[in-house]
TORZALO-957431 format. One record per residue: x, y, z of N, C-alpha, C in turn. Coordinates in steps of 0.001 Angstrom, whole numbers, plus 500000, padded with zeros to 6 digits. Example, Ala and Ser with C-alpha at 12.3 -4.5 7.8 and 13.67 -1.06 7.14 Angstrom:
<fitors>
FITOR,nu,nv,nw,cau,cav,caw,cu,cv,cw
FITOR,513190,494310,507800,512300,495500,507800,513200,496700,507800
FITOR,512850,497750,507080,513670,498940,507140,512900,500030,507870
</fitors>
This chain:
<fitors>
FITOR,nu,nv,nw,cau,cav,caw,cu,cv,cw
FITOR,497150,820717,239886,497861,821416,239736,497599,822036,238475
FITOR,498227,823477,238184,497671,824215,237391,498715,823920,236095
FITOR,498519,823912,235025,499221,823667,234033,499894,825137,233327
FITOR,501160,825369,232898,501915,826323,232580,502038,826478,231240
FITOR,501280,827631,230861,500764,828123,229722,502251,828155,228960
FITOR,502304,827479,227578,503212,827135,226498,503892,828489,226142
FITOR,503275,829426,226228,503755,831012,225815,505038,831190,227197
FITOR,504255,830922,228170,505146,831576,229339,506386,830688,229524
FITOR,506345,829421,228993,507575,828571,228830,508667,829114,227844
FITOR,507797,829470,226520,509167,830026,225767,509340,831287,226116
FITOR,508715,831898,226915,509216,833198,227482,510514,833257,228311
FITOR,510137,832328,229419,511064,831793,230185,512295,831329,229627
FITOR,512160,830240,229007,513178,829753,227909,514360,830814,227685
FITOR,513541,831506,226797,514147,832728,226275,515250,833675,227140
FITOR,514398,834053,227862,515379,834605,228970,516272,833828,229650
FITOR,516442,832587,230109,517255,832062,230464,518467,831822,229436
FITOR,517785,831894,228156,519172,831682,227298,519905,833045,227232
FITOR,519094,834113,226986,519609,835293,226804,520788,835847,228249
FITOR,520435,835216,229126,521566,835574,230357,522549,834649,230291
FITOR,522461,833258,229687,523482,832199,229812,524221,833041,228576
FITOR,523710,833720,227404,524791,833866,226160,525307,835322,226903
FITOR,524820,836167,227870,525629,837333,228111,526388,836838,229558
FITOR,526199,835790,229764,527278,835463,231073,528352,834912,230566
FITOR,528320,834327,229228,529438,834093,228448,530224,834550,227557
FITOR,529764,835910,227455,530424,837286,226832,531501,837613,227884
FITOR,532757,837776,227162,533899,838682,228252,533147,839854,228238
FITOR,533780,840607,229658,533271,841869,229911,534453,842763,229508
FITOR,533740,843664,228551,535070,844772,227867,535222,845864,228940
FITOR,536183,846320,228732,536578,847337,229661,536419,848914,228908
FITOR,535233,849225,228919,534637,850293,228367,535509,851695,229155
FITOR,536029,852488,228106,536662,853649,229056,535994,854266,229988
FITOR,534936,854433,229858,534024,855374,230771,533785,854440,231877
FITOR,533960,852845,232000,533899,852682,233364,535431,852070,233836
FITOR,536356,851817,232752,537501,851193,233309,538115,851328,234241
FITOR,539357,850738,234903,539982,851104,236035,541334,851266,235049
FITOR,542472,852452,236029,543267,852664,235528,544421,851076,234667
FITOR,544824,851004,233844,545562,850004,233382,544656,849112,232474
FITOR,543370,849481,232182,542641,848710,231204,542062,849746,230224
FITOR,542863,850819,229873,542150,851552,229187,542780,851075,227383
FITOR,542355,850016,226794,542916,849688,225399,542223,850364,224403
FITOR,543010,850288,223235,542354,851135,222073,540706,850715,222051
FITOR,540413,849503,221983,539028,849263,221714,538433,849794,222818
FITOR,538600,849970,224068,537949,850645,225222,537639,852179,224756
FITOR,538719,852655,224554,538760,854270,224363,537621,854290,223215
FITOR,537894,853674,222076,536944,853774,221067,535590,853812,221188
FITOR,535145,852979,222369,533805,852694,222522,533237,853564,223654
FITOR,534433,854580,223888,533912,855448,225205,533408,856751,225065
FITOR,532565,857219,223944,532113,858333,223429,530639,858649,224100
FITOR,530362,860086,224539,529235,860269,225127,528131,859719,224290
FITOR,527050,859129,225079,526111,858413,224855,526382,857379,223987
FITOR,527653,856653,224129,527767,855130,223572,528289,855523,221979
FITOR,528462,856800,221892,529351,857042,220357,530539,856965,220172
FITOR,530774,855794,219209,532477,855829,218704,533152,856932,218619
FITOR,534313,856986,219151,535374,857834,219019,536361,857299,217761
FITOR,536931,858618,217262,537545,858281,215945,538988,858585,216145
FITOR,539895,857790,216149,541655,857866,216267,541767,858579,214867
FITOR,542950,859287,214558,543198,859758,213309,543952,858598,212358
FITOR,543988,857600,213222,544673,856435,212127,544407,855146,213068
FITOR,544302,854231,212190,544259,852749,212655,545547,851828,212479
FITOR,546760,852421,212690,547808,851742,212436,548231,851581,213950
FITOR,548301,850373,214325,548280,849873,215741,549687,850602,216333
FITOR,550648,850522,215451,552166,850942,215810,551986,852362,216509
FITOR,551228,853241,216167,551331,854581,216519,550468,854957,217652
FITOR,549411,853588,218255,549015,853800,219677,550063,853152,220674
FITOR,549778,853760,221758,550619,853512,222970,549813,853360,224144
FITOR,550328,852759,225085,549567,852247,226205,549554,853618,227236
FITOR,550226,854556,227526,550156,855874,227962,549315,856529,227052
FITOR,549385,856750,225930,548369,857609,225399,547046,857167,225446
FITOR,546838,855791,225508,545217,855460,225787,544970,855661,227222
FITOR,545890,855239,228073,545454,855702,229787,544943,857213,229939
FITOR,545991,857876,229285,545875,859502,229113,544485,860005,228573
FITOR,544173,859667,227452,543049,860057,226956,541773,858953,227583
FITOR,541934,858062,227860,540710,857153,228512,540257,857805,229461
FITOR,541304,858269,230635,541010,859434,231728,540375,860711,231461
FITOR,540685,861034,230342,539949,862528,230054,538694,861981,229640
FITOR,537965,861171,228971,537016,860506,228632,536180,860183,229916
FITOR,536928,859673,230831,536122,859192,232317,535670,860508,232889
FITOR,536391,861533,232693,536004,863092,233391,534668,863581,232506
FITOR,534888,863234,230886,533727,863803,230122,532441,863155,230608
FITOR,532487,861939,230499,531609,861245,230855,530774,861216,232114
FITOR,531319,861826,233097,530994,862108,234288,530303,863502,234157
FITOR,530281,864055,233163,530139,865601,233139,530796,866530,233900
FITOR,532109,866210,234147,532770,867002,234765,533914,868218,233827
FITOR,533019,868721,233052,533128,869558,231960,534601,870393,232061
FITOR,534628,871332,232897,535855,872010,233189,537048,871190,233280
FITOR,537007,870197,234258,538344,869392,234318,538477,868677,233005
FITOR,537521,868047,232693,537517,867282,231158,538329,868211,230307
FITOR,538164,869498,230100,538745,870375,228921,540276,870469,229505
FITOR,540557,870970,230960,541723,871270,230992,542557,869947,231069
FITOR,542004,868664,231073,542888,867378,231135,543151,867294,229526
FITOR,542172,867575,228700,542372,867184,227352,543353,868168,226700
FITOR,543248,869472,227156,544441,870291,226487,545675,870105,226857
FITOR,545556,869496,228300,547075,868795,228739,547552,867653,227892
FITOR,546418,866907,227737,546586,865436,226988,547541,866081,225101
FITOR,546582,867054,224964,547104,867317,223728,548349,867880,223605
FITOR,548905,868678,224635,550226,869309,224553,551052,868170,225025
FITOR,550624,867343,225610,551869,866042,225972,551941,865017,225197
FITOR,551174,864948,223995,550644,863811,223348,549977,864241,221766
FITOR,551020,865224,220989,550703,865935,219831,550505,865123,218899
FITOR,551433,864140,218932,551166,862856,217429,550279,861818,217525
FITOR,549781,861815,219072,548821,860628,219301,547678,860414,218589
FITOR,547283,859092,218147,545913,859047,217490,544469,859482,218136
FITOR,544761,859967,219204,543407,860633,220129,543423,861872,220220
FITOR,544735,862483,219637,544939,864178,219685,543638,864677,218651
FITOR,542990,864025,217980,542124,864623,217238,541014,864751,217749
FITOR,540387,863796,218322,539482,863975,219320,539402,864582,220479
FITOR,540642,864818,220807,540994,865547,222181,540292,866995,221727
FITOR,541095,867408,220534,540838,868706,220195,539581,868880,219969
FITOR,538501,867968,219305,537073,867780,219089,536265,868227,220160
FITOR,536635,867619,221451,535944,867776,222620,536230,868949,223362
FITOR,537551,869597,223209,537537,871062,223634,536727,871669,222680
FITOR,536494,871814,221588,535627,872392,220948,534078,872154,221092
FITOR,533557,871409,221333,532315,871084,221933,532188,871924,223229
FITOR,533361,871596,223941,533361,872370,225576,532586,873882,224926
FITOR,533582,874637,224146,533264,875950,223701,531964,876329,223248
FITOR,531516,875256,222281,530198,875306,221568,529126,875208,222889
FITOR,529030,874408,223655,527862,874541,224141,527896,875335,225220
FITOR,529280,876259,225517,529228,877499,226402,528386,878741,225749
FITOR,528522,878489,224326,528149,879468,223234,529390,880387,222836
FITOR,530933,879772,223483,531822,880686,223170,532257,880253,221351
FITOR,531539,880731,220485,531659,880333,219435,533082,880738,218429
FITOR,533615,881287,218585,534764,882111,218235,535978,880882,218685
FITOR,536199,880540,219864,536835,879571,220404,536715,878355,219398
FITOR,535372,877554,219267,535128,876641,218976,535467,876943,217523
FITOR,535096,877722,216755,535171,877696,215493,536753,877610,215038
FITOR,537236,878390,215682,539056,878234,215478,539365,876949,215295
FITOR,538801,875962,216426,539217,874749,216810,538811,873720,215388
FITOR,537557,873873,215134,536989,872813,214382,537495,873443,212974
FITOR,537618,874343,212511,538102,875128,211002,539566,874375,210879
FITOR,540043,873925,211936,541650,873842,211950,541675,871944,211781
FITOR,540911,871860,212304,540695,870168,212412,540223,869901,211026
FITOR,539124,870503,210739,538540,870177,209465,539558,870278,208298
FITOR,540547,870930,208186,541634,870990,207489,542617,869971,207726
FITOR,543263,869846,208612,544226,869008,208962,543971,867545,209043
FITOR,542703,867383,209074,542192,865901,209300,541449,865665,208307
FITOR,541569,865971,206880,540811,865704,205868,540631,864605,205358
FITOR,541127,863563,206077,541487,862272,205291,540641,861185,206327
FITOR,540382,861583,207303,539902,860762,208571,538473,861343,208994
FITOR,537992,860287,209603,536442,860858,210471,536379,862100,211029
FITOR,537626,862115,212059,537615,863464,212655,537286,864773,212031
FITOR,538357,864908,210448,537958,865841,209655,536020,866159,209289
FITOR,535497,865090,209129,534004,865081,209067,533218,865791,210390
FITOR,533599,864906,211543,533009,865477,212571,533378,866598,212661
FITOR,534507,867397,212451,534702,868402,212638,533851,869582,211562
FITOR,533488,869280,210604,532644,869755,209726,531047,869833,210345
FITOR,531014,868463,210634,529559,868653,211011,529199,869586,212448
FITOR,530089,869937,213265,529985,870820,214412,530209,872324,213976
FITOR,531113,872361,213092,531339,873933,212242,530059,874275,211564
FITOR,529509,873237,211020,528077,873741,210292,527229,874370,211492
FITOR,527094,874040,212427,526255,874150,213250,526648,875320,213849
FITOR,527676,875795,214143,528591,876866,214747,528381,878117,213619
FITOR,528168,877712,212382,527932,878536,211346,526417,879214,211415
FITOR,525766,878205,211518,524175,878205,211377,523742,879160,212985
FITOR,524256,878994,213875,523932,879309,215213,524388,880721,215545
FITOR,525626,881347,214505,526085,882485,214248,525614,883185,213013
FITOR,524228,882491,212698,523455,883365,211368,524291,883726,210252
FITOR,525458,882531,210144,526161,882650,208519,525737,881680,207674
FITOR,524416,881535,207384,523505,880315,206272,524812,880149,205248
FITOR,525413,880952,204357,526105,880880,203193,527290,879781,203801
FITOR,528042,880071,204807,529280,879405,205309,528714,878091,205731
FITOR,527585,877971,206409,527000,876722,206850,526769,875593,205510
FITOR,526099,876213,204318,525831,875742,203288,527225,874956,202823
FITOR,528432,875840,202739,529460,875731,201942,530254,874426,203108
FITOR,529891,874406,204000,530755,873181,205034,529698,871851,204990
FITOR,528508,872223,204823,527733,870939,204500,527844,870325,203029
FITOR,528535,871143,201927,528589,870515,200716,530056,869778,200842
FITOR,530967,870721,201529,531951,869917,201919,532075,868544,202645
FITOR,531063,868667,203701,530848,867355,204242,530363,866080,203077
FITOR,529817,866268,202243,529013,865268,201596,530241,865063,200290
FITOR,531338,866175,200134,532266,865646,199175,533367,864701,199799
FITOR,533358,864333,200926,534287,863536,201835,533789,862167,202134
FITOR,532943,861663,201123,532629,860267,201523,532224,860003,202924
FITOR,531065,860727,203236,530430,860443,204401,529642,859415,204696
FITOR,529712,858704,205907,529052,857808,206495,527199,857954,206170
FITOR,526570,857249,206405,525361,857363,206073,524428,858159,206741
FITOR,524971,858427,208064,524513,859361,208966,524646,860467,208763
FITOR,526144,860602,208511,526704,862053,207900,525954,862309,206839
FITOR,525936,861724,206031,525094,862101,205024,523798,862799,205110
FITOR,523064,861891,205897,521485,862185,206425,521637,863501,207194
FITOR,522619,863531,207907,522592,864871,208934,523145,865960,207673
FITOR,523676,865977,206751,524107,867347,205730,522832,867426,204991
FITOR,522271,866297,204425,521119,866837,203730,519939,867071,204493
FITOR,519634,866708,205523,518528,867342,206662,519082,869015,206650
FITOR,520189,869208,207249,520423,870360,207625,520769,871511,206117
FITOR,520931,870995,205150,520836,871894,204248,519483,872550,203928
FITOR,518433,871509,203926,517287,871937,203670,516602,872848,204829
FITOR,517162,872479,206024,516850,873519,207125,517441,874647,206971
FITOR,518359,874754,206842,519118,875933,206111,518823,877147,205117
FITOR,518380,876261,204423,517981,876716,203026,516437,877361,203429
FITOR,515677,876740,204221,514304,877338,204893,514548,878680,205621
FITOR,515609,878059,206629,515503,879428,207146,516076,880852,206517
FITOR,516511,880471,205810,517266,881523,204662,516193,882367,204022
FITOR,515535,881464,203368,514145,882037,202633,513320,882759,203568
FITOR,512832,882086,204814,512005,882712,205261,512658,884455,205724
FITOR,513892,884575,206267,514745,885766,206560,514461,886813,204959
FITOR,514547,885825,203935,514541,887031,202923,513122,887499,202924
FITOR,512138,886610,202994,510474,886634,202995,510008,887891,204122
FITOR,510851,887649,204984,510374,888694,206123,510874,889974,205885
FITOR,512214,890440,205201,512734,891546,204881,511980,892098,203900
FITOR,511143,891218,202800,510413,891868,201672,509052,892084,202098
FITOR,508564,891670,203368,507090,892010,204303,507729,893232,204574
FITOR,508499,893505,205437,509028,894832,206147,509239,895688,204883
FITOR,509464,895310,203973,509860,896658,203099,508301,896873,202781
FITOR,507539,895919,202278,506483,896350,201868,505548,896683,203177
FITOR,505824,896799,204221,505025,897304,205200,504111,896254,205980
FITOR,504567,894888,205608,503684,893833,206314,504369,892892,207074
FITOR,505497,893693,207929,506163,893100,208829,505020,892518,210005
FITOR,503988,892946,210350,503202,892448,211254,502737,891216,210809
FITOR,502384,890861,209502,501699,889621,209031,502995,888627,209486
FITOR,504090,888875,209257,505118,887673,209444,505274,887200,210663
FITOR,505094,888768,211891,504936,888342,213141,503995,887475,213666
FITOR,502497,887805,213193,501666,886835,213503,501659,885361,213369
FITOR,502514,885151,211796,502309,883994,211260,503293,883004,212126
FITOR,504863,883578,212339,505797,883010,212874,505545,882911,214389
FITOR,504909,883819,215205,504924,884182,216509,506567,884047,217169
FITOR,507333,884339,216607,509106,884387,216971,509124,885748,217668
FITOR,508823,886753,216897,509128,888186,217134,507786,889155,217686
FITOR,508506,889937,218513,507607,891132,218915,507031,892327,217959
FITOR,507589,892597,216941,507460,893650,216107,507960,893713,214678
FITOR,507655,894752,213966,507823,894722,212711,509136,894967,212722
FITOR,509943,896155,213505,511253,896688,213517,512244,895233,213846
FITOR,511842,894275,215019,512694,893334,215501,512471,891992,214317
FITOR,511629,892207,213278,511892,891323,212308,512629,891499,211488
FITOR,512829,892615,210991,513859,893284,210084,515298,893302,210637
FITOR,515626,893458,211965,516526,893083,212981,516903,891784,212636
FITOR,516256,890715,212802,516782,889649,213062,516916,888836,211419
FITOR,516065,889048,210659,516124,888892,209507,517567,889215,208708
FITOR,517858,890512,208795,519125,891011,208364,520168,890418,208965
FITOR,520267,890357,210123,521510,889715,210829,521456,888537,210447
FITOR,520699,887457,210094,520743,886278,209752,521157,886219,208388
FITOR,521135,886903,207634,521343,887208,205993,522817,887797,206018
FITOR,523489,888065,207273,524408,888756,207239,524984,890184,206978
FITOR,523360,891120,206828,523825,892326,206697,523852,893383,207377
</fitors>
């Protein structure tokens, strides 16, 4: 009879313990999988895309309602199923029907993200700027600033993006938000410096050198147009 390797025994024992521990844990009704009637406040919080946590505008239990949790949980099920158009319509209806609900901020935030993903920057900016102001004292306001900074960067407004990132840093950000802001400030500054350098090279008749170095543009005139556009000229 062959002897069992000690390491194998340890591995098998560990796996059995892990399975036993998992079985002993109560199943949580996450909003992404929960059935109607099981959308608790905790479940909705854990229903963000890719497992990210959602942020209500208050933690006061008295402000939450079963109807509000059910309605917004249903919105998140559509969002997590990538049924984007249906999710947007459901969230607009939720915000209209539950204007004071703690999930109203996340509902509006998701609608803004819908527009941003579609390149509809004007619509996204209007919602995000409003949320950043209205929700100054909670995480929804900071989340709005994060996304607003990208809208400004993607629409070639580096000064506005910089201002929003500094505002984010002033609002007691989480470590992740702080890291994001610092990294994007650096990225934003580098992009702005490159745009200014490109214009200087064009003015000096060296636009082709910038083209060959960056490999992003097809000619000197395009360097000037893109750089000037990014700088708001």
